TIRO-2110 file (N, C-alpha, C; in Angstrom, 1 decimal):
// TIRO-2110
-7.4, 135.1, -62.4, N, 1, A
-8.8, 134.7, -62.7, CA, 1, A
-9.7, 134.2, -61.4, C, 1, A
-10.9, 134.8, -61.2, N, 2, A
-11.5, 134.4, -59.8, CA, 2, A
-12.3, 133.2, -60.1, C, 2, A
-12.1, 132.1, -59.4, N, 3, A
-12.9, 130.8, -59.5, CA, 3, A
-13.4, 130.6, -58.2, C, 3, A
-14.8, 129.9, -58.4, N, 4, A
-15.6, 129.6, -57.4, CA, 4, A
-16.1, 128.2, -57.5, C, 4, A
-16.5, 127.6, -56.4, N, 5, A
-17.0, 126.2, -56.6, CA, 5, A
-18.3, 126.2, -55.7, C, 5, A
-19.2, 125.4, -56.4, N, 6, A
-20.7, 125.3, -56.1, CA, 6, A
-20.6, 123.9, -55.7, C, 6, A
-20.6, 123.4, -54.5, N, 7, A
-20.4, 122.2, -53.8, CA, 7, A
-21.8, 121.6, -53.5, C, 7, A
-22.0, 120.3, -53.7, N, 8, A
-23.2, 119.7, -53.2, CA, 8, A
-23.4, 118.2, -53.8, C, 8, A
-24.3, 117.5, -53.4, N, 9, A
-24.5, 116.1, -53.8, CA, 9, A
-25.4, 116.0, -55.1, C, 9, A
-26.1, 117.3, -55.3, N, 10, A
-26.9, 117.4, -56.7, CA, 10, A
-27.4, 115.8, -56.9, C, 10, A
-28.2, 115.5, -56.1, N, 11, A
-28.6, 113.7, -56.3, CA, 11, A
-30.3, 114.0, -56.4, C, 11, A
-30.8, 114.6, -57.2, N, 12, A
-30.4, 114.9, -58.6, CA, 12, A
-30.2, 116.6, -58.7, C, 12, A
-29.7, 117.3, -59.7, N, 13, A
-29.7, 118.6, -59.8, CA, 13, A
-31.2, 119.1, -60.3, C, 13, A
-31.3, 120.3, -59.5, N, 14, A
-32.9, 120.8, -59.7, CA, 14, A
-32.7, 122.2, -60.4, C, 14, A
-33.7, 122.7, -60.8, N, 15, A
-33.8, 124.1, -61.4, CA, 15, A
-33.4, 125.4, -60.2, C, 15, A
-33.5, 124.8, -58.8, N, 16, A
-32.9, 125.7, -57.8, CA, 16, A
-31.5, 125.8, -57.7, C, 16, A
-30.9, 124.4, -57.9, N, 17, A
-29.3, 124.5, -58.0, CA, 17, A
-29.0, 125.2, -59.4, C, 17, A
-29.7, 125.1, -60.5, N, 18, A
-29.3, 125.7, -61.7, CA, 18, A
-29.3, 127.5, -61.5, C, 18, A
-30.3, 127.6, -60.8, N, 19, A
-30.3, 129.2, -60.7, CA, 19, A
-29.2, 129.7, -60.0, C, 19, A
-28.9, 128.9, -58.8, N, 20, A
-27.5, 129.5, -58.2, CA, 20, A
-26.1, 129.5, -59.2, C, 20, A
-26.2, 128.4, -59.8, N, 21, A
-25.1, 128.2, -60.8, CA, 21, A
-24.9, 129.2, -61.9, C, 21, A
-26.1, 129.6, -62.4, N, 22, A
-26.1, 130.6, -63.4, CA, 22, A
-25.8, 131.7, -62.8, C, 22, A
-26.4, 132.2, -61.6, N, 23, A
-26.1, 133.5, -61.3, CA, 23, A
-24.6, 133.6, -60.6, C, 23, A
-24.2, 132.5, -60.2, N, 24, A
-22.7, 132.6, -59.8, CA, 24, A
-21.6, 132.7, -60.9, C, 24, A
-22.1, 132.1, -62.2, N, 25, A
-21.3, 131.9, -63.3, CA, 25, A
-21.3, 133.4, -63.7, C, 25, A
-22.3, 134.1, -63.5, N, 26, A
-22.2, 135.7, -64.0, CA, 26, A
-21.1, 136.6, -63.1, C, 26, A
-20.9, 136.0, -62.0, N, 27, A
-20.0, 136.8, -61.2, CA, 27, A
-18.5, 136.2, -61.1, C, 27, A
-18.3, 135.4, -61.7, N, 28, A
-16.8, 134.7, -61.5, CA, 28, A
-16.3, 134.3, -63.1, C, 28, A
-15.2, 134.3, -63.0, N, 29, A
-14.6, 133.9, -64.4, CA, 29, A
-14.8, 132.3, -64.5, C, 29, A
-14.8, 131.7, -63.6, N, 30, A
-14.9, 130.2, -63.7, CA, 30, A
-15.6, 129.8, -62.4, C, 30, A
-16.7, 128.8, -62.8, N, 31, A
-17.3, 128.1, -61.5, CA, 31, A
-17.1, 126.6, -61.8, C, 31, A
-17.0, 126.0, -60.7, N, 32, A
-16.7, 124.6, -60.8, CA, 32, A
-18.0, 124.0, -59.9, C, 32, A
-18.6, 123.2, -60.5, N, 33, A
-19.8, 122.4, -59.6, CA, 33, A
-19.1, 121.2, -59.3, C, 33, A
-19.0, 121.2, -57.9, N, 34, A
-18.3, 119.8, -57.4, CA, 34, A
-19.2, 118.8, -57.0, C, 34, A
-19.2, 117.8, -57.5, N, 35, A
-20.2, 116.8, -56.7, CA, 35, A
-19.5, 116.0, -55.6, C, 35, A
-20.1, 116.2, -54.5, N, 36, A
-19.3, 115.4, -53.4, CA, 36, A
-19.9, 114.1, -53.1, C, 36, A
-19.0, 113.3, -52.5, N, 37, A
-19.5, 112.1, -52.2, CA, 37, A
-19.8, 112.2, -50.4, C, 37, A
-21.1, 112.2, -50.3, N, 38, A
-21.5, 112.4, -48.9, CA, 38, A
-21.4, 111.0, -48.1, C, 38, A
-20.7, 110.8, -47.2, N, 39, A
-20.5, 109.6, -46.5, CA, 39, A
-21.9, 109.2, -45.7, C, 39, A
-22.7, 110.0, -45.5, N, 40, A
-23.9, 110.0, -44.8, CA, 40, A
-25.2, 109.7, -45.6, C, 40, A
-24.9, 109.7, -46.9, N, 41, A
-26.1, 109.5, -47.6, CA, 41, A
-25.7, 108.7, -48.8, C, 41, A
-26.6, 107.5, -49.1, N, 42, A
-26.5, 106.7, -50.3, CA, 42, A
-27.0, 107.5, -51.4, C, 42, A
-26.3, 107.4, -52.5, N, 43, A
-26.7, 108.2, -53.5, CA, 43, A
-27.8, 107.3, -54.4, C, 43, A
-28.8, 108.1, -55.0, N, 44, A
-29.9, 107.6, -55.8, CA, 44, A
-29.2, 107.5, -57.1, C, 44, A
-28.4, 108.5, -57.7, N, 45, A
-27.6, 108.5, -58.8, CA, 45, A
-26.2, 108.4, -58.4, C, 45, A
-25.3, 107.6, -59.3, N, 46, A
-24.0, 107.5, -59.2, CA, 46, A
-23.5, 108.8, -59.1, C, 46, A
-22.3, 109.3, -58.7, N, 47, A
-21.5, 110.4, -58.8, CA, 47, A
-21.2, 110.6, -60.4, C, 47, A
-20.9, 109.5, -61.1, N, 48, A
-20.6, 109.8, -62.7, CA, 48, A
-22.1, 110.3, -63.4, C, 48, A
-23.2, 109.7, -63.0, N, 49, A
-24.5, 110.0, -63.5, CA, 49, A
-24.8, 111.5, -63.2, C, 49, A
-24.7, 111.9, -62.1, N, 50, A
-24.8, 113.3, -61.5, CA, 50, A
-24.1, 114.2, -62.4, C, 50, A
-22.8, 113.8, -62.5, N, 51, A
-21.9, 114.7, -63.1, CA, 51, A
-22.3, 115.0, -64.7, C, 51, A
-22.7, 113.8, -65.2, N, 52, A
-23.0, 113.7, -66.7, CA, 52, A
-24.3, 114.7, -66.8, C, 52, A
-25.3, 114.7, -65.9, N, 53, A
-26.7, 115.6, -66.1, CA, 53, A
-26.2, 117.0, -65.7, C, 53, A
-25.2, 117.0, -64.7, N, 54, A
-24.8, 118.6, -64.4, CA, 54, A
-24.1, 119.1, -65.7, C, 54, A
-23.2, 118.3, -66.3, N, 55, A
-22.6, 119.0, -67.4, CA, 55, A
-23.5, 119.2, -68.6, C, 55, A
-24.3, 118.4, -68.9, N, 56, A
-25.5, 118.7, -70.0, CA, 56, A
-26.1, 119.9, -69.7, C, 56, A
-26.7, 120.2, -68.3, N, 57, A
-27.5, 121.2, -68.1, CA, 57, A
-27.0, 122.5, -67.7, C, 57, A
-25.4, 122.5, -67.8, N, 58, A
-24.7, 123.7, -67.6, CA, 58, A
-23.9, 124.0, -68.5, C, 58, A
-23.8, 123.2, -69.9, N, 59, A
-22.9, 123.6, -70.9, CA, 59, A
-23.3, 125.1, -71.6, C, 59, A
-24.4, 125.4, -71.4, N, 60, A
-24.7, 126.6, -71.9, CA, 60, A
-24.2, 127.9, -71.4, C, 60, A
-23.6, 127.8, -70.0, N, 61, A
-23.1, 128.8, -69.3, CA, 61, A
-21.5, 129.2, -69.8, C, 61, A
-21.0, 128.1, -70.3, N, 62, A
-19.6, 128.5, -71.0, CA, 62, A
-18.5, 128.5, -70.0, C, 62, A
-18.6, 129.0, -68.7, N, 63, A
-17.5, 129.1, -67.8, CA, 63, A
-17.8, 128.0, -66.8, C, 63, A
-18.6, 127.3, -66.7, N, 64, A
-18.9, 126.1, -65.8, CA, 64, A
-18.4, 124.8, -66.0, C, 64, A
-17.6, 124.1, -65.1, N, 65, A
-17.0, 123.0, -65.0, CA, 65, A
-17.6, 122.1, -64.2, C, 65, A
-17.6, 121.0, -64.4, N, 66, A
-18.0, 119.7, -63.4, CA, 66, A
-16.9, 119.0, -62.9, C, 66, A
-16.9, 118.6, -61.7, N, 67, A
-15.8, 117.9, -61.1, CA, 67, A
-16.5, 117.1, -59.8, C, 67, A
-15.7, 116.3, -59.2, N, 68, A
-16.1, 115.6, -58.0, CA, 68, A
-15.1, 115.6, -56.9, C, 68, A
-15.3, 115.4, -55.7, N, 69, A
-14.4, 115.5, -54.8, CA, 69, A
-14.7, 114.6, -53.4, C, 69, A
-13.8, 114.3, -52.7, N, 70, A
-14.0, 113.4, -51.6, CA, 70, A
-13.0, 114.0, -50.4, C, 70, A
-13.6, 114.0, -49.2, N, 71, A
-12.8, 114.8, -48.3, CA, 71, A
-13.2, 116.2, -47.8, C, 71, A
-12.5, 116.8, -47.4, N, 72, A
-12.6, 118.3, -46.9, CA, 72, A
-12.8, 119.3, -48.3, C, 72, A
-13.8, 120.0, -48.2, N, 73, A
-14.1, 120.9, -49.2, CA, 73, A
-12.9, 122.1, -49.2, C, 73, A
-12.5, 122.5, -48.1, N, 74, A
-11.7, 123.5, -48.1, CA, 74, A
-10.1, 123.0, -48.6, C, 74, A
-9.9, 122.0, -48.6, N, 75, A
-8.6, 121.1, -49.1, CA, 75, A
-8.8, 120.9, -50.5, C, 75, A
-10.0, 120.9, -51.0, N, 76, A
-10.3, 120.6, -52.4, CA, 76, A
-10.0, 122.1, -53.0, C, 76, A
-10.4, 123.0, -52.4, N, 77, A
-10.6, 124.4, -53.0, CA, 77, A
-8.9, 125.0, -53.0, C, 77, A
-8.1, 124.6, -52.0, N, 78, A
-6.7, 124.9, -52.0, CA, 78, A
-6.0, 124.2, -53.1, C, 78, A
-6.3, 122.8, -53.1, N, 79, A
-5.7, 122.1, -54.4, CA, 79, A
-5.8, 122.7, -55.7, C, 79, A
-7.1, 123.1, -55.7, N, 80, A
-7.5, 123.5, -57.1, CA, 80, A
-7.6, 125.3, -57.4, C, 80, A
-6.8, 126.0, -56.5, N, 81, A
-6.7, 127.2, -56.6, CA, 81, A
-8.1, 128.0, -56.6, C, 81, A
-9.2, 127.6, -56.0, N, 82, A
-10.4, 128.2, -55.9, CA, 82, A
-10.5, 129.4, -54.7, C, 82, A
-11.0, 130.3, -54.8, N, 83, A
-11.2, 131.3, -54.1, CA, 83, A
-12.2, 131.4, -53.2, C, 83, A
-13.3, 131.1, -53.8, N, 84, A
-14.7, 131.2, -53.0, CA, 84, A
-15.7, 129.8, -53.1, C, 84, A
-16.3, 129.7, -52.0, N, 85, A
-17.4, 128.7, -52.2, CA, 85, A
-18.8, 129.4, -52.3, C, 85, A
-19.5, 128.8, -53.1, N, 86, A
-20.8, 129.5, -53.3, CA, 86, A
-21.9, 128.5, -52.6, C, 86, A
-22.8, 129.1, -52.0, N, 87, A
-23.9, 128.2, -51.4, CA, 87, A
-25.0, 129.0, -51.3, C, 87, A
-26.1, 128.1, -51.9, N, 88, A
-27.5, 128.6, -52.0, CA, 88, A
-28.2, 128.4, -50.9, C, 88, A
-29.0, 129.4, -50.3, N, 89, A
-29.9, 129.3, -49.1, CA, 89, A
-31.3, 129.4, -49.3, C, 89, A
-32.0, 128.4, -49.1, N, 90, A
-33.4, 128.4, -49.0, CA, 90, A
-34.3, 129.1, -48.0, C, 90, A
-33.6, 128.7, -46.8, N, 91, A
-34.4, 129.2, -45.5, CA, 91, A
-33.4, 129.3, -44.4, C, 91, A
-33.8, 129.8, -43.3, N, 92, A
-32.9, 130.3, -42.3, CA, 92, A
-32.3, 128.8, -41.7, C, 92, A
-33.1, 127.8, -41.9, N, 93, A
-32.5, 126.4, -41.5, CA, 93, A
-31.1, 126.1, -42.2, C, 93, A
-31.1, 126.5, -43.5, N, 94, A
-29.9, 126.4, -44.4, CA, 94, A
-28.9, 127.2, -43.8, C, 94, A
-29.1, 128.5, -43.3, N, 95, A
-28.2, 129.2, -43.0, CA, 95, A
-27.4, 129.0, -41.8, C, 95, A
-28.1, 128.3, -40.8, N, 96, A
-27.6, 127.8, -39.6, CA, 96, A
-26.3, 126.8, -39.8, C, 96, A
-26.5, 125.7, -40.7, N, 97, A
-25.6, 124.9, -41.0, CA, 97, A
-24.3, 125.4, -42.0, C, 97, A
-24.9, 126.1, -42.9, N, 98, A
-24.0, 126.6, -43.7, CA, 98, A
-22.9, 127.7, -43.2, C, 98, A
-23.4, 128.4, -42.2, N, 99, A
-22.7, 129.4, -41.4, CA, 99, A
-21.5, 128.7, -40.8, C, 99, A
-21.8, 127.6, -40.1, N, 100, A
-20.7, 126.5, -39.5, CA, 100, A
-19.7, 126.1, -40.3, C, 100, A
-20.3, 125.7, -41.6, N, 101, A
-19.3, 125.1, -42.6, CA, 101, A
-18.5, 126.1, -43.0, C, 101, A
-19.1, 127.5, -43.4, N, 102, A
-18.2, 128.6, -43.9, CA, 102, A
-17.3, 128.9, -42.9, C, 102, A
-17.6, 128.9, -41.5, N, 103, A
-16.4, 129.4, -40.6, CA, 103, A
-15.1, 128.2, -40.5, C, 103, A
-15.7, 126.9, -40.5, N, 104, A
-14.4, 126.0, -40.7, CA, 104, A
-13.7, 126.0, -41.9, C, 104, A
-14.3, 126.3, -43.0, N, 105, A
-13.5, 126.3, -44.2, CA, 105, A
-12.5, 127.7, -44.2, C, 105, A
-13.1, 128.8, -43.5, N, 106, A
-12.3, 130.1, -43.7, CA, 106, A
-11.1, 129.8, -42.4, C, 106, A
-11.4, 129.3, -41.2, N, 107, A
-10.6, 129.2, -40.2, CA, 107, A
-9.4, 127.9, -40.8, C, 107, A
-9.9, 126.8, -41.3, N, 108, A
-9.1, 125.8, -41.8, CA, 108, A
-8.5, 125.9, -42.8, C, 108, A
-9.0, 126.5, -43.8, N, 109, A
-8.1, 126.6, -45.2, CA, 109, A
-8.2, 127.9, -46.0, C, 109, A
-8.6, 129.0, -45.2, N, 110, A
-8.6, 130.2, -45.7, CA, 110, A
-9.5, 130.6, -46.9, C, 110, A
-10.6, 129.8, -47.0, N, 111, A
-11.4, 129.9, -48.1, CA, 111, A
-12.7, 130.7, -47.8, C, 111, A
-13.1, 131.7, -48.6, N, 112, A
-14.0, 132.5, -48.2, CA, 112, A
-15.4, 131.8, -48.7, C, 112, A
-16.6, 132.0, -48.1, N, 113, A
-18.0, 131.5, -48.6, CA, 113, A
-18.8, 132.6, -48.9, C, 113, A
-19.7, 132.5, -49.9, N, 114, A
-20.6, 133.7, -50.3, CA, 114, A
-21.9, 132.8, -50.2, C, 114, A
-22.9, 133.4, -49.8, N, 115, A
-24.3, 132.9, -49.8, CA, 115, A
-25.2, 133.6, -50.7, C, 115, A
-25.8, 132.9, -51.6, N, 116, A
-26.7, 133.4, -52.6, CA, 116, A
-28.2, 132.8, -52.0, C, 116, A
-29.2, 133.7, -51.8, N, 117, A
-30.6, 133.6, -51.7, CA, 117, A
-31.2, 132.8, -52.8, C, 117, A
-32.0, 131.7, -52.6, N, 118, A
-32.5, 131.0, -54.0, CA, 118, A
-33.5, 131.8, -54.3, C, 118, A
-33.8, 131.7, -55.6, N, 119, A
-35.0, 132.5, -56.1, CA, 119, A
-36.2, 132.1, -55.6, C, 119, A
-37.2, 132.9, -55.3, N, 120, A
-38.5, 132.4, -54.4, CA, 120, A
-39.2, 131.3, -55.4, C, 120, A
-39.1, 131.3, -56.6, N, 121, A
-39.7, 130.5, -57.5, CA, 121, A
-39.1, 128.9, -57.1, C, 121, A
-38.0, 128.9, -56.7, N, 122, A
-37.5, 127.7, -56.4, CA, 122, A
-37.1, 127.4, -55.0, C, 122, A
-37.5, 128.1, -54.1, N, 123, A
-37.1, 128.1, -52.6, CA, 123, A
-37.7, 126.6, -52.0, C, 123, A
-38.6, 126.1, -52.5, N, 124, A
-39.2, 125.0, -51.8, CA, 124, A
-38.6, 123.6, -52.5, C, 124, A
-37.8, 123.8, -53.4, N, 125, A
-37.0, 122.6, -54.1, CA, 125, A
-36.0, 122.0, -53.2, C, 125, A
-35.9, 120.8, -53.1, N, 126, A
-34.9, 120.0, -52.8, CA, 126, A
-34.6, 118.5, -53.4, C, 126, A
-33.6, 118.1, -53.4, N, 127, A
-33.4, 116.9, -54.3, CA, 127, A
-34.2, 115.7, -53.5, C, 127, A
-34.2, 115.6, -52.3, N, 128, A
-35.0, 114.7, -51.5, CA, 128, A
-36.5, 114.8, -52.0, C, 128, A
-37.1, 116.0, -52.0, N, 129, A
-38.5, 116.2, -52.4, CA, 129, A
-38.7, 115.6, -53.7, C, 129, A
-37.8, 116.0, -54.8, N, 130, A
-37.8, 115.6, -56.1, CA, 130, A
-37.8, 114.2, -56.2, C, 130, A
-36.8, 113.4, -55.3, N, 131, A
-37.0, 111.9, -55.5, CA, 131, A
-38.2, 111.2, -54.9, C, 131, A
-38.8, 111.9, -53.8, N, 132, A
-39.8, 111.4, -53.0, CA, 132, A
-41.2, 111.6, -54.1, C, 132, A
-41.2, 112.6, -54.6, N, 133, A
-42.2, 112.9, -56.0, CA, 133, A
-42.2, 111.8, -56.9, C, 133, A
-41.0, 111.6, -57.6, N, 134, A
-40.8, 110.8, -58.6, CA, 134, A
-41.1, 109.5, -58.3, C, 134, A
-40.8, 108.8, -57.0, N, 135, A
-41.1, 107.5, -56.6, CA, 135, A
-42.4, 107.2, -56.6, C, 135, A
-43.3, 108.5, -56.4, N, 136, A
-44.7, 107.9, -56.4, CA, 136, A
-45.4, 108.6, -57.7, C, 136, A
-44.7, 108.6, -58.8, N, 137, A
-45.1, 109.0, -60.2, CA, 137, A
-45.6, 110.5, -60.1, C, 137, A
-45.2, 111.4, -59.3, N, 138, A
-45.6, 112.8, -59.4, CA, 138, A
-44.7, 113.5, -60.5, C, 138, A
-45.4, 114.4, -60.9, N, 139, A
-44.8, 115.4, -62.0, CA, 139, A
-43.8, 116.2, -61.6, C, 139, A
-42.5, 116.1, -61.9, N, 140, A
-41.4, 116.9, -61.5, CA, 140, A
-40.8, 117.5, -62.5, C, 140, A
-41.6, 117.7, -63.8, N, 141, A
-41.0, 118.3, -64.9, CA, 141, A
-40.7, 119.7, -64.9, C, 141, A
-41.5, 120.5, -64.0, N, 142, A
-41.1, 121.9, -64.0, CA, 142, A
-40.2, 122.1, -62.7, C, 142, A
-39.7, 121.1, -62.1, N, 143, A
-38.7, 121.3, -61.0, CA, 143, A
-37.2, 120.9, -61.4, C, 143, A
-37.0, 120.1, -62.5, N, 144, A
-35.9, 119.6, -63.0, CA, 144, A
-35.6, 119.4, -64.4, C, 144, A
-34.5, 119.8, -64.9, N, 145, A
-34.2, 119.8, -66.3, CA, 145, A
-34.8, 118.6, -67.1, C, 145, A
-35.0, 118.4, -68.3, N, 146, A
-35.4, 117.3, -69.0, CA, 146, A
-34.8, 116.0, -68.9, C, 146, A
-33.4, 116.1, -68.8, N, 147, A
-32.5, 115.1, -68.7, CA, 147, A
-32.5, 114.3, -67.4, C, 147, A
-32.9, 115.1, -66.5, N, 148, A
-33.2, 114.8, -65.1, CA, 148, A
-34.3, 114.2, -65.0, C, 148, A
-35.4, 114.6, -65.4, N, 149, A
-36.8, 114.1, -65.5, CA, 149, A
-36.7, 112.6, -65.9, C, 149, A
-36.2, 112.6, -67.3, N, 150, A
-36.1, 111.3, -67.9, CA, 150, A
-35.3, 110.3, -67.2, C, 150, A
-34.3, 110.7, -66.5, N, 151, A
-33.5, 109.6, -65.8, CA, 151, A
-34.2, 109.2, -64.5, C, 151, A
-34.9, 110.1, -63.6, N, 152, A
-35.7, 109.7, -62.8, CA, 152, A
-36.7, 108.9, -63.1, C, 152, A
-37.4, 108.9, -64.5, N, 153, A
-38.6, 107.9, -64.7, CA, 153, A
-37.8, 106.8, -65.1, C, 153, A
-36.8, 106.8, -65.8, N, 154, A
-36.2, 105.4, -66.1, CA, 154, A
-35.7, 104.7, -64.8, C, 154, A
-35.1, 105.5, -63.8, N, 155, A
-34.7, 104.7, -62.5, CA, 155, A
-36.0, 104.1, -61.8, C, 155, A
-37.0, 104.9, -61.8, N, 156, A
-38.2, 104.3, -61.0, CA, 156, A
-38.8, 103.3, -61.8, C, 156, A
-38.9, 103.3, -63.1, N, 157, A
-39.4, 102.2, -63.9, CA, 157, A
-38.6, 101.0, -63.9, C, 157, A
-37.3, 101.0, -63.5, N, 158, A
-36.5, 99.8, -63.3, CA, 158, A
-36.4, 99.2, -61.9, C, 158, A
-37.1, 99.9, -60.9, N, 159, A
-37.3, 99.3, -59.5, CA, 159, A
-38.4, 98.1, -59.5, C, 159, A
END
């Protein structure tokens, strides 16, 4: 069974992320969406909240599971028998960083990385942009799934 991981902070998940996850699910027997704890970022949503939103929005794919991890991604892959890391690329600036990470994961853990170009319709999306727009009551309903849109509105209303 060929297994792949789509790692990220997914804070929150966007239609750009879902595009990559859906396309990866067509290429692999199983895809694990792994929510990382990024020590350099304070989460807008908790890891558990992000995992719940991802699980709800990816249930239709059938072969997608949701998990979380801390530490080195390559070690997570080895411990979970994952063959490939899938990363979406929006622009050349993404490639510079992701290439370094791919080389570290290959050398350190022997795990391959595959890059998927984000669909042009979603290439401008980032979780940071979504949070900024939501903070100022911008309409993000065509950028995120309904469950995420509702969670953003609830979070901002509670501030």
